[in-house]
C-alpha positions as CSV (number, residue, x, y, z in Angstrom):
1,M,12.8,14.6,-8.1
2,R,11.6,16.4,-5.0
3,I,8.7,14.4,-3.4
4,I,6.4,15.5,-0.6
5,I,5.0,12.5,1.1
6,I,1.9,13.4,3.0
7,G,1.4,10.7,5.7
8,A,4.3,9.3,7.7
9,G,2.6,6.0,8.6
10,R,3.6,2.5,7.4
11,L,3.0,3.2,3.7
12,G,4.5,6.7,3.7
13,R,7.7,5.4,5.4
14,A,8.0,2.4,3.1
15,L,7.9,4.7,0.1
16,G,10.4,7.0,1.8
17,I,12.8,4.1,2.3
18,L,12.5,3.1,-1.3
19,W,13.0,6.6,-2.7
20,K,15.3,8.3,-0.3
21,N,18.5,7.4,-2.2
22,Q,17.0,8.5,-5.6
23,H,15.0,11.6,-4.7
24,E,14.7,14.5,-2.3
25,I,12.0,13.5,0.3
26,V,10.0,15.8,2.5
27,F,7.5,14.4,5.0
28,F,4.4,16.2,6.1
29,D,1.9,14.7,8.6
30,R,-0.9,16.3,10.7
31,D,1.0,14.8,13.6
32,E,4.2,16.8,13.5
33,K,6.0,14.4,15.8
34,V,5.3,11.4,13.5
35,A,6.6,13.3,10.5
36,Q,9.8,14.3,12.3
37,E,10.3,10.7,13.6
38,A,10.0,9.3,10.1
39,A,12.3,12.0,8.7
40,T,15.0,11.3,11.4
41,E,14.7,7.6,10.9
42,L,15.2,7.9,7.1
43,G,17.6,10.8,7.1
44,V,15.3,13.1,5.1
45,A,13.4,16.3,5.7
46,A,10.1,17.1,7.4
47,V,8.0,20.2,7.7
48,A,5.6,21.2,10.5
49,A,3.3,23.5,8.6
50,K,1.8,23.4,5.1
51,E,3.2,26.8,4.3
52,Q,6.7,25.3,4.7
53,L,6.1,22.8,1.9
54,P,8.5,23.3,-1.1
55,E,6.7,25.1,-3.9
56,E,8.0,22.8,-6.7
57,A,7.5,19.1,-5.9
58,I,5.4,16.0,-6.6
59,V,2.9,15.2,-3.9
60,V,2.3,11.6,-2.8
61,L,-0.8,11.1,-0.6
62,A,-0.1,8.1,1.7
63,V,-3.0,8.6,4.1
64,P,-6.5,7.0,4.5
65,G,-9.3,8.0,2.2
66,P,-11.1,10.6,4.3
67,V,-7.8,12.2,5.4
68,A,-6.6,12.3,1.7
69,A,-9.7,14.4,0.8
70,Q,-8.8,16.8,3.6
71,A,-5.2,17.0,2.6
72,L,-6.2,17.8,-1.0
73,N,-8.3,20.7,0.3
74,T,-5.3,21.9,2.3
75,L,-3.0,21.7,-0.7
76,A,-5.5,23.6,-2.9
77,K,-5.5,26.6,-0.5
78,L,-1.7,27.0,-1.1
79,E,-2.6,27.7,-4.8
80,R,0.4,25.8,-6.1
81,P,0.0,23.6,-9.2
82,Y,1.1,20.4,-7.6
83,A,0.9,17.0,-9.3
84,V,-0.7,14.8,-6.7
85,L,-0.5,11.0,-6.8
86,S,-2.8,9.3,-4.3
87,V,-1.9,5.8,-3.0
88,A,-5.0,5.8,-0.7
89,T,-6.6,2.5,-1.5
90,A,-9.9,3.4,0.0
91,L,-10.2,6.7,-2.0
92,S,-12.1,6.0,-5.2
93,R,-11.4,7.7,-8.6
94,K,-14.7,9.6,-8.2
95,Q,-13.8,10.8,-4.7
96,L,-10.4,11.8,-5.8
97,D,-11.7,13.8,-8.7
98,V,-14.3,15.6,-6.5
99,A,-11.7,16.4,-3.9
100,T,-9.2,17.8,-6.4
101,E,-9.5,21.6,-6.9
102,E,-7.6,23.9,-9.2
103,P,-4.7,24.3,-9.6
104,L,-4.0,20.8,-8.4
105,R,-3.8,17.8,-10.8
106,S,-4.3,14.3,-9.3
107,L,-4.1,10.7,-10.3
108,G,-4.9,7.4,-8.4
109,V,-2.0,5.0,-7.9
110,K,-3.0,1.8,-6.0
111,I,-0.7,-0.9,-4.7
112,V,-1.4,-4.6,-4.5
113,G,0.9,-5.2,-1.6
114,Q,1.8,-4.6,2.0
115,A,3.9,-1.6,3.3
116,D,6.1,-3.8,5.5
117,H,7.0,-6.1,2.7
118,M,7.7,-3.2,0.4
119,A,10.1,-1.7,3.0
120,Q,12.0,-5.0,3.0
121,G,12.5,-4.8,-0.8
122,E,9.6,-6.8,-2.1
123,H,8.1,-5.5,-5.4
124,P,4.3,-5.3,-5.5
125,V,2.1,-4.7,-8.5
126,I,1.0,-1.1,-8.9
127,V,-2.1,-0.1,-10.8
128,I,-2.0,3.5,-12.2
129,D,-5.3,5.0,-13.1
130,Q,-5.9,6.1,-16.7
131,G,-5.6,9.8,-17.0
132,P,-3.7,12.7,-18.5
133,E,-0.6,11.4,-20.4
134,K,1.9,13.5,-18.5
135,L,0.5,12.5,-15.1
136,V,0.5,8.8,-16.0
137,A,4.1,9.0,-17.3
138,L,5.2,10.7,-14.1
139,A,3.5,8.0,-12.0
140,K,5.1,5.3,-14.0
141,E,8.6,6.9,-13.7
142,L,8.3,7.4,-10.0
143,F,6.7,4.0,-9.0
144,S,8.8,1.9,-11.4
145,S,11.4,1.7,-8.6
146,V,8.7,0.4,-6.2
147,G,7.2,-2.4,-8.2
148,K,5.7,-3.6,-11.5
149,T,3.5,-0.8,-12.9
150,C,0.5,-1.1,-15.2
151,V,-2.2,1.3,-16.3
152,G,-5.8,0.4,-15.8
153,V,-8.7,0.9,-13.4
154,A,-7.0,1.4,-10.1
155,D,-10.3,1.2,-8.1
156,V,-10.2,-2.6,-8.6
157,V,-7.3,-2.8,-6.2
158,T,-9.5,-1.8,-3.3
159,E,-11.6,-5.0,-3.9
160,I,-8.5,-7.1,-4.6
161,N,-6.9,-6.1,-1.3
162,R,-10.2,-6.5,0.6
163,I,-10.8,-10.0,-0.7
164,A,-7.2,-11.1,0.0
165,T,-7.1,-9.6,3.4
166,Q,-10.4,-11.1,4.5
167,A,-9.5,-14.6,3.2
168,A,-6.1,-14.5,5.0
169,L,-7.7,-13.4,8.3
170,E,-10.4,-16.0,8.0
171,A,-7.7,-18.6,7.6
172,A,-5.7,-17.3,10.5
173,V,-8.7,-17.2,12.8
174,H,-9.7,-20.8,11.7
175,I,-6.2,-22.1,12.4
176,E,-6.1,-20.5,15.8
177,S,-9.6,-21.8,16.7
178,T,-8.8,-25.3,15.4
179,L,-5.5,-25.6,17.3
180,R,-7.1,-24.4,20.5
181,H,-10.3,-26.3,20.5
182,K,-9.5,-29.5,18.6
183,L,-5.9,-30.1,19.5
184,D,-5.9,-28.3,22.8
185,V,-2.9,-26.2,21.8
186,C,-2.7,-23.3,24.2
187,D,0.9,-22.0,23.8
188,P,0.6,-18.7,21.9
189,A,4.1,-19.2,20.4
190,V,3.0,-22.4,18.8
191,I,-0.1,-20.8,17.3
192,Q,1.9,-17.8,16.1
193,S,4.4,-20.1,14.4
194,A,1.7,-22.1,12.8
195,I,0.1,-19.0,11.3
196,S,3.2,-16.8,10.6
197,Q,5.5,-19.6,9.4
198,V,3.5,-22.6,8.1
199,A,0.4,-20.8,6.8
200,A,2.1,-17.7,5.5
201,G,4.9,-19.7,4.0
202,T,2.5,-22.0,2.3
203,L,0.6,-19.1,0.8
204,R,3.8,-17.6,-0.5
205,S,4.9,-20.9,-2.0
206,Y,1.5,-21.3,-3.7
207,A,1.6,-17.8,-5.1
208,E,5.2,-18.5,-6.5
209,G,4.4,-22.0,-7.8
210,D,6.9,-23.6,-5.4
211,L,4.8,-26.0,-3.3
212,G,6.2,-29.3,-2.2
213,P,4.5,-32.7,-3.1
214,F,2.4,-32.8,0.1
215,A,1.0,-29.3,-0.4
216,R,0.4,-29.9,-4.1
217,D,-1.7,-33.0,-3.3
218,I,-3.8,-30.9,-0.9
219,V,-4.3,-28.3,-3.7
220,R,-5.5,-31.0,-6.1
221,Q,-8.0,-32.2,-3.5
222,L,-9.2,-28.7,-2.8
223,K,-9.7,-27.9,-6.5
224,K,-11.4,-31.2,-7.1
225,H,-13.8,-30.5,-4.3
226,S,-14.4,-26.9,-5.5
227,E,-15.2,-28.1,-9.0
228,G,-17.6,-30.7,-7.6
229,T,-19.6,-28.1,-5.6
230,A,-19.5,-25.4,-8.3
């Protein structure tokens, strides 16, 4: 397939890394320098102007919500019947539908995962919006190489990612504050290691069901306390 990735940030680059050996990739970004840097890094193509975009291609929007709406408006002016798959987590199904003008066809595809981890070969869960059969099939075919796909209400991913991100950051801030103020730990390297190695590693082990005895005992205590206060 020929794929136009609009947005050469972390997510756009991660998708480019995963697809570059299977598909023909073309980057386009409102910052021409960023698009060219991504293309050079991955050994793929980039264009500087919308008029230079290939006429026959699948478009993947890998930009923030407000920018995605602007990009759709730009694409519509080209009057090409692009199939557009939006991975913008903050762009709702309603907003995507409103921003999509003829002759474009669009579908939301939202990723429960992080771009950096994807680029390293980890496989997230990808929720594809319900929609026209051909668009859904296209999205499943394209994103099956990225992670595990399922069809449902993609907007729920926005809340899933928000909850997970907020909880993780609350834990990180709590760890840093506790180490500094209760244990008088001031070495940034120690604090960083506690968060990035111990905390992050424990979260991963919990998610994968691979905790050690000490951590499993803590989980039992936490769940018992949670049940008692529910």
